[in-house]
C-alpha positions in Angstrom: -85.5 -0.3 17.8 -83.1 0.6 15.1 -80.3 0.9 17.6 -81.1 -2.6 19.0 -81.1 -4.1 15.6 -77.8 -2.4 14.8 -76.3 -3.8 18.0 -77.5 -7.3 17.2 -76.0 -7.0 13.7 -72.7 -5.8 15.1 -72.7 -8.5 17.8 -73.4 -11.2 15.2 -70.7 -9.9 12.9 -68.3 -9.7 15.8 -69.1 -13.3 16.8 -68.5 -14.5 13.3 -65.1 -12.7 13.2 -64.2 -14.1 16.6 -65.0 -17.6 15.4 -63.0 -17.0 12.2 -60.0 -15.8 14.1 -60.0 -18.3 17.0 -60.9 -21.6 15.4 -57.3 -22.1 14.1 -55.0 -24.5 15.9 -55.1 -28.1 17.3 -58.2 -30.0 18.2 -58.5 -33.6 19.3 -61.4 -36.0 19.9 -62.2 -39.7 20.4 -64.7 -42.1 18.9 -65.6 -45.3 20.8 -67.4 -48.0 18.9 -69.1 -50.2 21.4 -67.5 -50.8 24.8 -64.3 -52.4 23.5 -61.0 -50.5 23.9 -60.0 -51.8 20.5 -62.8 -49.7 19.1 -61.2 -46.5 20.3 -60.2 -44.1 17.6 -58.4 -40.8 18.3 -58.5 -38.0 15.8 -56.2 -35.0 15.7 -57.4 -32.0 13.7 -55.2 -29.1 12.8 -56.9 -26.0 11.4 -55.1 -23.2 9.6 -56.5 -19.8 8.5 -54.8 -18.9 5.2 -53.7 -15.3 4.3 -56.5 -15.1 1.7 -59.1 -15.9 4.4 -59.8 -19.5 3.3 -59.4 -22.5 5.6 -57.1 -25.5 5.4 -56.3 -28.4 7.7 -55.0 -31.9 8.2 -56.4 -34.9 10.1 -54.4 -37.6 11.8 -56.1 -40.8 12.9 -53.6 -42.1 15.3 -55.2 -45.4 16.4 -56.0 -46.6 12.9 -52.5 -46.3 11.5 -49.0 -47.3 12.7 -47.6 -44.1 11.1 -48.2 -41.1 13.5 -47.1 -38.8 10.7 -49.7 -40.1 8.3 -51.5 -36.8 7.8 -54.4 -36.5 5.5 -55.2 -33.1 4.0 -58.7 -31.7 4.5 -60.1 -31.1 1.0 -62.7 -28.6 2.1 -63.3 -26.8 5.4 -65.9 -24.2 6.3 -67.1 -22.2 9.3 -70.4 -20.4 9.0 -71.3 -18.9 12.4 -71.1 -21.9 14.7 -71.5 -24.5 11.9 -68.3 -26.2 11.3 -67.7 -28.7 8.4 -64.8 -30.5 6.8 -64.2 -33.3 4.2 -61.3 -35.6 3.6 -60.6 -38.1 0.7 -59.0 -41.5 0.6 -60.8 -42.9 2.5 -63.7 -40.5 2.1 -65.0 -39.0 5.3 -66.9 -35.9 6.5 -67.6 -34.1 9.7 -70.3 -31.7 10.7 -70.5 -30.0 14.1 -71.2 -26.9 16.1 -68.5 -24.8 17.8 -69.2 -24.0 21.5 -69.7 -20.3 22.5 -66.4 -20.4 24.4 -64.5 -21.9 21.4 -63.3 -24.8 23.5 -65.2 -27.7 21.8 -67.0 -28.8 18.7 -69.8 -31.3 19.0 -70.8 -33.2 15.9 -70.9 -36.3 13.7 -68.2 -38.1 11.8 -69.4 -40.0 8.7 -67.2 -42.6 7.2 -69.3 -45.6 6.1 -71.4 -45.0 9.2 -72.3 -42.0 11.4 -70.5 -41.7 14.8 -70.5 -39.0 17.4 -67.2 -37.2 17.7 -66.5 -34.2 19.9 -63.4 -32.2 19.4 -61.8 -30.2 22.2 -58.9 -27.8 22.4 -56.1 -29.6 24.2 -53.7 -27.9 26.6 -50.0 -28.5 26.4 -50.4 -31.1 29.1 -53.3 -32.9 27.5 -52.2 -32.7 23.8 -51.5 -36.2 22.4 -47.9 -36.6 21.3 -46.1 -39.1 19.2 -43.1 -41.3 20.2 -40.8 -39.1 22.5 -37.6 -40.9 21.4 -36.8 -38.5 18.6 -36.5 -34.8 17.9 -38.1 -33.1 14.9 -36.9 -30.3 12.7 -37.8 -28.8 9.3 -35.0 -28.3 6.8 -35.2 -26.2 3.6 -34.4 -28.3 0.5 -35.8 -26.1 -2.3 -37.3 -22.6 -2.7 -40.3 -22.5 -0.3 -40.0 -26.2 0.4 -39.1 -27.7 3.8 -39.1 -31.3 4.7 -39.6 -32.9 8.1 -36.5 -34.7 9.6 -36.6 -37.0 12.6 -33.5 -37.6 14.7 -33.6 -40.7 17.0 -30.0 -40.1 18.1 -27.5 -42.9 18.6 -23.9 -43.7 18.4 -21.9 -44.5 15.3 -22.0 -43.6 11.6 -25.1 -41.9 10.2 -28.0 -44.0 8.9 -30.9 -42.2 7.1 -34.3 -43.9 6.7 -36.6 -43.1 3.8 -40.2 -44.1 3.7 -42.6 -45.8 1.3 -45.3 -43.9 -0.6 -47.9 -42.3 1.8 -45.8 -42.8 4.9 -43.7 -40.4 7.0 -40.6 -41.4 9.0 -42.8 -42.0 12.0 -43.5 -45.4 10.4 -40.0 -46.2 11.8 -40.8 -45.1 15.4 -40.6 -48.7 16.7 -37.8 -49.9 14.3 -35.3 -47.0 14.4 -34.6 -47.2 18.2 -33.3 -50.7 17.6 -30.6 -49.3 15.4 -29.3 -46.5 17.6 -26.8 -48.7 19.5 -24.7 -48.8 16.4 -25.7 -45.8 14.3 -27.0 -42.2 14.5 -30.4 -42.6 12.9 -32.4 -40.0 11.0 -35.6 -40.2 9.0 -36.9 -37.9 6.2 -40.5 -37.2 5.2 -40.5 -36.4 1.5 -42.3 -33.4 0.2 -46.1 -33.8 0.1 -46.3 -36.0 3.2 -46.1 -35.7 7.0 -45.2 -32.2 8.2 -43.2 -31.5 5.0 -44.2 -28.8 2.5 -46.7 -29.8 -0.2 -45.6 -27.8 -3.3 -47.4 -28.1 -6.7 -44.2 -29.5 -8.4 -41.0 -31.2 -7.7 -42.0 -34.9 -7.4 -39.8 -36.3 -10.1 -37.5 -39.0 -8.9 -34.3 -37.0 -9.3 -35.8 -34.0 -7.6 -36.8 -36.1 -4.6 -33.3 -37.5 -4.6 -32.0 -33.9 -4.5 -34.2 -33.2 -1.5 -32.5 -36.0 0.3 -29.0 -34.7 -0.7 -30.0 -31.2 0.6 -30.9 -32.7 4.0 -27.5 -34.6 4.1 -25.7 -31.3 3.3 -27.7 -29.3 5.9 -27.0 -31.9 8.6 -23.3 -32.2 7.5 -23.6 -36.0 7.2 -20.5 -37.5 5.7 -21.3 -40.4 3.4 -24.2 -41.9 5.4 -25.9 -45.2 4.6 -29.4 -44.7 3.2 -32.1 -47.3 3.8 -35.4 -46.9 2.0 -38.7 -48.7 1.9 -40.9 -49.3 -1.2 -41.0 -46.2 -3.5 -37.9 -44.8 -1.7 -36.0 -47.2 -3.9 -36.2 -44.5 -6.6 -34.5 -41.9 -4.4 -31.8 -44.4 -3.4 -31.1 -45.2 -7.1 -31.2 -41.6 -8.1 -28.5 -40.8 -5.6 -26.5 -44.0 -6.2 -26.4 -43.4 -9.9 -25.8 -39.7 -10.0 -23.9 -39.0 -6.8 -22.3 -42.2 -5.5 -19.7 -40.1 -3.7 -22.3 -38.8 -1.3 -23.2 -42.2 0.3 -21.4 -45.2 1.7 -24.1 -47.7 0.8 -27.8 -48.2 0.0 -30.3 -50.6 1.6 -33.5 -51.4 -0.3 -36.3 -52.6 2.0 -38.6 -54.4 -0.5 -37.8 -51.3 -2.6 -36.0 -52.9 -5.5 -38.8 -52.6 -8.2 -38.6 -51.2 -11.7 -38.7 -47.6 -10.4 -35.4 -48.4 -8.6 -33.8 -50.6 -11.3 -35.1 -50.7 -14.8 -34.6 -54.1 -16.4 -34.4 -53.4 -20.2 -35.0 -57.1 -20.9 -38.4 -56.9 -19.3 -39.3 -53.2 -19.4 -42.0 -51.5 -17.4 -45.2 -50.3 -19.1 -45.7 -47.1 -17.2 -42.1 -46.1 -17.1 -41.8 -46.9 -20.8 -45.0 -44.9 -21.5 -43.7 -41.8 -19.7 -40.4 -42.1 -21.5 -42.1 -42.4 -24.9 -44.3 -39.4 -24.1 -41.3 -37.3 -23.3 -39.5 -38.3 -26.5 -42.6 -37.7 -28.7 -43.0 -34.2 -27.1 -39.5 -33.4 -28.3 -40.7 -33.8 -31.9 -42.9 -30.8 -31.6 -41.4 -27.6 -33.1 -39.2 -25.7 -30.7 -39.3 -28.4 -28.0 -36.5 -30.8 -29.1 -33.1 -30.8 -30.7 -32.5 -28.8 -33.8 -31.3 -32.0 -35.6 -33.8 -34.7 -34.6 -32.2 -37.5 -36.6 -30.9 -39.4 -33.5 -34.2 -38.9 -31.6 -36.2 -40.3 -34.6 -33.8 -43.2 -34.9 -34.0 -44.0 -31.2 -37.8 -44.0 -31.4 -37.9 -46.3 -34.4 -35.3 -48.7 -33.3 -35.7 -48.8 -29.5 -38.7 -47.0 -28.0 -41.5 -48.1 -30.4 -40.4 -51.8 -30.5 -40.1 -51.9 -26.7 -43.4 -50.2 -26.1 -45.1 -52.5 -28.6 -43.8 -55.5 -26.6 -45.3 -53.9 -23.5 -48.7 -53.4 -25.2 -48.7 -57.0 -26.5 -48.1 -58.2 -22.9 -50.9 -56.0 -21.6 -53.2 -57.3 -24.3 -52.4 -60.8 -23.2 -53.0 -60.0 -19.5 -56.3 -58.3 -20.3 -57.5 -61.3 -22.4 -56.9 -63.7 -19.5 -58.4 -61.5 -16.8 -61.9 -61.7 -15.5 -64.2 -58.8 -16.4 -64.3 -56.1 -13.7 -67.5 -55.7 -11.7 -69.7 -52.8 -12.6 -68.6 -49.6 -10.9 -70.8 -48.0 -8.3 -69.3 -44.6 -9.1 -66.1 -42.9 -10.2 -62.9 -44.3 -8.8 -61.4 -42.3 -5.9 -58.9 -39.6 -7.0 -55.3 -40.3 -5.9 -53.8 -37.8 -3.6 -51.9 -35.2 -5.6 -48.5 -36.1 -4.3 -49.0 -39.8 -4.9 -50.1 -39.2 -8.5 -47.2 -36.8 -9.1 -44.6 -39.2 -7.7 -46.0 -42.1 -9.8 -45.8 -39.8 -12.9 -42.2 -38.8 -12.0 -40.7 -42.3 -12.1 -37.5 -42.5 -14.1 -35.2 -45.2 -15.6 -32.2 -46.2 -13.5 -30.0 -48.9 -15.0 -26.8 -48.7 -13.0 -26.1 -48.1 -9.3 -22.5 -47.3 -8.5 -22.3 -47.9 -4.7 -22.5 -51.0 -2.5 -26.1 -52.0 -1.9 -28.2 -54.5 0.0 -31.6 -55.4 -1.6 -34.0 -57.2 0.7 -37.0 -58.7 -1.1 -40.2 -60.2 0.4 -40.2 -63.2 -2.0 -42.7 -64.5 -2.2 -44.8 -62.0 -0.3 -47.0 -63.0 2.5 -50.4 -64.4 1.3 -53.6 -65.8 2.9 -53.8 -69.1 4.7 -56.2 -70.3 2.1 -53.4 -70.0 -0.5 -50.7 -71.3 1.7 -52.7 -74.4 2.7 -53.6 -75.3 -0.9 -50.6 -76.8 -2.8 -51.9 -75.9 -6.2 -52.8 -72.3 -5.4 -49.5 -71.9 -3.5 -47.5 -73.2 -6.5 -49.4 -70.8 -8.9 -48.9 -67.9 -6.4 -45.1 -68.6 -6.1 -44.8 -68.8 -9.9 -46.4 -65.3 -10.3 -44.2 -63.9 -7.5 -41.1 -65.3 -9.1 -42.1 -63.9 -12.5 -42.4 -60.4 -11.1 -40.5 -60.0 -7.8 -38.0 -62.7 -8.5 -37.1 -61.1 -11.9 -36.3 -57.9 -10.1 -34.2 -59.7 -7.5 -32.2 -61.3 -10.4 -31.8 -57.9 -12.0 -30.2 -56.6 -8.8 -28.0 -59.7 -8.6 -26.5 -58.7 -12.0 -25.1 -55.5 -10.4 -21.5 -56.0 -9.3 -22.0 -54.1 -6.0 -25.2 -55.8 -4.9 -26.1 -58.3 -2.2 -29.6 -59.7 -2.5 -31.6 -61.3 0.3 -34.9 -63.1 -0.1 -37.3 -63.3 2.9 -40.0 -65.9 2.1 -43.5 -64.9 3.0 -42.5 -61.6 4.5 -44.9 -58.7 4.1 -44.1 -55.6 2.1 -43.3 -53.9 5.4 -40.4 -56.3 5.9 -39.0 -54.3 8.8 -42.2 -55.2 10.7 -42.9 -58.7 9.7 -39.2 -59.8 9.7 -37.6 -57.3 12.0 -34.9 -59.6 13.4 -33.9 -60.7 9.8 -33.8 -57.2 8.6 -31.7 -55.9 11.5 -29.2 -58.8 11.1 -28.8 -58.2 7.4 -28.5 -54.4 7.8 -25.9 -54.7 10.5 -23.9 -57.3 8.5 -24.0 -55.1 5.3 -23.0 -51.9 7.1 -20.3 -53.7 8.9 -18.8 -54.8 5.6 -18.5 -51.3 4.2 -15.1 -49.5 4.2 -14.9 -46.9 7.0 -15.6 -43.3 6.0 -12.3 -41.4 5.7 
């Protein structure tokens, strides 16, 4: 009896070890809501067994996003016998299932607002879902223990490098980039913390992200390419354009020309000013600043404090005129680490020393209820002009800038106004002096 018990214990232990060893890799599954094809959601799960024995993973929902590379990290993942669980955040979701004895499937339930049956299976090379085949992919080292994903769509002509908005990977350009390859050799970079790139604990300041881009240009031996960036990529464009203008021929801002890309001292920016003030105040601590702090104190008294007071007064005015927020049902969702780190790493750029094209959605697209109501539309356009229009005017003051306004385009201007963006990009790049 004791021998049988021992064999059962050994078998159970061996089974657990087998599961722990073999669960790693790719899994894919489909949810169908109702009978409609539009209700079809495909999930790709990648599971990794870390060196310390813990689990990690990523989930890609390829029918709910236009960005194939929009990976979401799994915040917790466990396997106890055949019981398999994982959780993701933003949006919150969880999965519980059981692994089959042959380790080829996981049957369970996906919970995200509602519970839905989701069975994962191990795909073969033939059945594995792949993204757009019109590009190649490689990982390039840009910093110690940091690699970034680089897509290459090929093409003829001078190099053109596409940079993404916050939370996206270059797969967001899978439909747009091939329309550029007749005239340019087109690349895309996924910044650290996103897509298949490394996710280190540091290195998300604007200049460091700009240095990552420069490291890719050097690795690919690209001679003075044009960089085109969407949204938050404006800070990487400006970082390079202000510090290393000799590295690029031109910059293209795709609704990316906000205060993180060009700081307008006449208007300021509360969060950038706050970070700048925090850095300066920290230098007043013993041993952290200059030996002679006279200039620092003078700058704080004459510039930093008055500018920040102006920002606070404006914030007070905005708060006074705003409606009270509804009661919260719980704590707000935590931002993804890389998103929060990039927002905290914004810097002030006041000059850009290369030719540039800044395309603004101005005013941005809005609802039909606003567009069909003359009063609401006038109020909306006024607000857009005060914010977005002011940034467009700040760019127009740069001697090397061409500014284009696309009325009622979306933030993703290369989707909503593809023909306009292609036309303006081609005209701008065609006006640049040839690279010697």
